[in-house]
N, C-alpha and C positions, 0 to 999 in steps of 0.2 A: 680212535685216536685222531686228534686234530693235527693239522699241519703246523709246524713251527714257522714263525715269521720273525723278522728282525724287529727290535723294539722301535726303530724309527718309523715303521709302517703302522704302528698302533694309533688309533684315533684318541682324541681327548676323552677323559672320564671313563676310560675302558680299563677293566680289571683283567690282569694277565698273570700267568705263572711262568717263572723262569724255567726253561728246558735245559739250557746250557750257556756257558760263556765260552766263546771260541778259543781254542787252545793256542792259535797263532796270534791272538790279540796282544798288542804291546802293553795294554793297560789292564790285562786280566787280573793280576794280583791285586792291583788297586781297587778294581771293581768288587772283587770278592771280599776285600778288607772292609768295604763299605756295607757289607751285608747282602749283596746281590749274589746269591748262590743258587744252585739247583733247587727247585720246588718253592722258592720264595715268591710270595704273592706281592704284587705291586700295582699301583694305579698311576696312569699318566694324567697328571693334574694340570699341566700347562705346557704351552710351546710358545717360544718367542715368535714375533711376526714373520720372520724368515725361516722359522722352524729350528733354529739353533740358538740356545740350548733347549733341552727338554727337561721339564720339571716332573719329578716322580715322588710318590708317597710310598716309602719303604719302611717297614718295621717301626712305624710310629714317628718317623721324621721325614722331612722334605729334602730331596736331593736333586741337584741339577747336573745333567751330563751333556756334553757336546755330542753332536751327531756322529762324529768319528769314533767316539767311545761307545755310544748306544748301539751302533750298527753291529757290534760283536756280541750283543746279548740276544739270544734266540728265546722267544716266548710262545706260549699258546694261550688263546683266549679262554676265559672262564665263563 
C-alpha cells in the first residue's frame, strides 16, 4: 500500500486515486458533491504560476480548486 499524500503535493500530469476527504474540512460536502469521493481517479492537469488554483480532470470534466480546498483531499499515486 502506498502512502497517502495531500492533493497539493501532486505534480502536474500525475494520475491519482482519492483515499479520503478530511472529515474536519469545511468544504467536504461541496467537494463530494463535485464528484471527488473515495476511489475516484483524477489527474492534475494544471497549476497557476503561484500554485493556486489547481486544475483537475475528474469524471470527464475540468475542475479548479484552491489550495486550501485541495489540501483536505488525500490521494495515492497510481
